[in-house]
N, C-alpha and C positions, 0 to 999 in steps of 0.2 A: 422735569417733565420728560420724557424721550420724545424727538420729532415725529409730525408721522412721515410714515413711510408708502406709499403705494404697494399696492399689490404686484406690482411690477419686479419691483424691487423686493419682498415679501419672499415670492415664491424660491429665486436662487438661493435665500437666506434660508429656506424652509427644508431647501434639496441637500443641502450641506453636508447630513448626517447621513442619509443615503448614500450619497456619492462616495465617501468616506467609508460605508457599511459595502459597497459595490467592490472597491478596491482593497480589504482585507483579506489577509491571505484564507481564511474561513469560507469567503462568499467565492474566489478564484477557482480554488478547490473544490466546490457544491459546482458550480458552472460549469467547470470540467468534467468531473462527474456525468453532469447530466448533457452536455454534446456527447459524448463518448457512449450515450447508452441511449440520445438520441438515433446515435449512428448504426449503431445495431440492431435498434428497432427498424430501420430503413432498408438492411444489407443482411443482417441475419437471420435464415430463416428459423422462424419461432417454434416451428414444429420438432426441427432438426437439432438447435441448440436452444436446451432450456436453460433461463437466465434467474440468477437472483443478484440481487443487487445490494449494498452497505450492509453487508454479511458481518456479524460480530460471535466468535467461536469463543471456548473456553482453551486455555490452554495452561501449561501447568504453572507458570509466572501470571496467572492473569485472563487478559483477552488480547484478543486480535480481530481485527478490523479490516477486511477488503472491500475495495469497490465494488469491481463487478467477477460474477461468475459463471463460466457456460459451459455444461454441462451436453455432451456430443455424443455419438457411437463412436467421433474418430478421439474423444480424451476431453480431459477436461484442462479449461481453457483459462488462468487467474490473471484481469486485466487491470494493472495498478497505473491512474492515470496522473499526470503532471501539467496544471495551466499555468506554463509558463512563458515567457517571450527571451528576445535577445538572441545571443550566441550558446550552445550547451557545449560542453568540452568534456569528454569523461570515455571511460574504457569498460572491460568487463571486471576487470580484476583490480578497479580504484574502490578504494572506500568513500571519497568524494567524487564526488562532479563538479565542475562550476558553471555557472550561469555569467556569462558577460551581458551588462545590459550597459549601454555608451562607456562611459570612461569607467563601471563601476563592475567589482564579480565578486559574487557570493558563491559561496560552497553550502550541498546540499547532499545526502545521503544517495549513497548509488542506488538508484529506483529498482535495479536488480538485485541486490540483498536485502533491500526494505519487503522485493516479493517473494524473498526467500520463505521470511517464518510463516507469510500466509500459504503458500504450498505447505508446508510442513505440515500447519495447521489442518488442512481439508486432507494430507494424507492420511495424520491418526485419526479425524473423524470417520473418513469410509472407510479405512483400515484395505489402501488401496497402493498400488505399484508406484514411485516416485517418476520410473519410463511414462507413465500415461497422465500426470498431471503438466502442466506446462505453461512456465510464467513469459504473461505478455506487458509489454508496456509502451504505453501509449502519451504520447505529448501533443498536446493542442495547444493552441495560442498562435503565437508570431514566432515562435523560436526556429528557427538555424540548426542543425548539427553543425559541428565543425571539425569533428573526428568521426571516422570512420565506424558504425554503429553496431554489436549484432542485430540479426535479423529478425530476433522477438521486438528488439525496440523501432518503436512506430512512430508517424509524423499524421496528425488525422486521423485519416477513417483508415488510414495503412493496416490497423489492426484486424479488421475484417478480414484482409486477401492474406494475414499471416494464419490466422486462424483457419480460414477454408483450402489452405496448403496442404493440411494434413486431410488423406481419402481414405487411410486403411483404417475400418473397422476393429474397435476395442472391447468394446464395450455393445451389447446387443441393447434393444428398447427396453427391455424389463429391469435391465442392469440400469441403466439411466434414469429410469423412473423411481426405481429404489433410493439410487442417491439423490436426486432431488428431494425424496421425501425425509432422508435421514437430516439431511441439511435442514429444511423447513422445520422438522422437528425440536433441531438439536440450539438451531440460532438462536441465539438473542431476541428480542421484540425490537425491530427498525425504530425508536423512540429519541426524543433528545436525553431523556435520562439515561440509555445505557449508552450514548456515546460521549455524556457526562461524566461515568462513570470508568468508560473504557480512558477518558481523557486524564483522567484522577490516578490510575491506575499507572498510564504510563510516566507520569510526572513522578509516582513513589519509586519505578523501578529507575528515575534519571536520579535519585537523591542517593548518593553513595552511602548515607547511614539509615537509610531505609534497608528490612528484613528483606533477603531478594531469594527465592528460587530457582533449582534450576530448570530450564524450560522442555529438558531432554527427560531428565526424569523424577522432578519433581522433589529432591531434597534441597536443602539450603546450601546458597550460595556462602562461602565465605574468603575472607580478604589472604592471599597468600603472595609471599615474592619470589619471584622467578632466583633460583639459585646459582644459575649457569646459562653460559651463551649466552647471543646479542644482546636481551632482554634482562640480561643479570642485575639485579637489585631493582625492579622496578616488583611494581605490587600488581594487582589481577585479582579478579573474582573467578576462584575456582569453586570446583562442585564437593562438596564435603564426603559424598563416597566415593570419590578417587581410591582406589586405579580405576572398580568398574564403571565410572563414569568419568568423562575427560574432558566434559564441555568448561571454555573458559569463556570470560568476557573482558573486555577492556575496563577499567576502575576507572 
């Protein structure tokens, strides 16, 4: 028989699953998105900056999921949030950035590259010029940049100042409303089922044995081998519509 435990001892034990959940990558990411959303609610005028959150759109090779989109007369701003601690090292051209937490280091995808696909999905969905769609990265949490970052990589509520720095109108109010309506109509419902389906598609794209489609033209991607250059002999995914389409992806 188990010994009798007082309520004071049972409460910490019952809280352990909740503590583990709060420390999970999913919970930290969700909290980061909520913090950015709250900062935008407080500091960005809602009549000027129309917002969409957790926006899932179709792409030629599946779906893409965008944390936050702000549509305004001054352009469209696509915000990717990162809830991270420690020191952050990276540059615009690096494929991976580094998080240093105490004596441990972790690699993560350059968020500017991660956000690039989001921008392209919006451009395709709305049929607009790339010069009017702006990538913004917001690091929330107790992280510190240890390398110089581009102006659009911000900390805390700094993304608000970056967005508000654009003051030249490029869209009319009617155009902003039309784009908002188009995205609301074309998006997937922001449900758990949508998120699960998106994650499954990401896992499928990461599987080297799974069928892949070109994100640009929708043709099948096939495994090719580089015949010359510094990467001669290395395999990669290439579009089957080559040479009309020259999309390449790492194997």
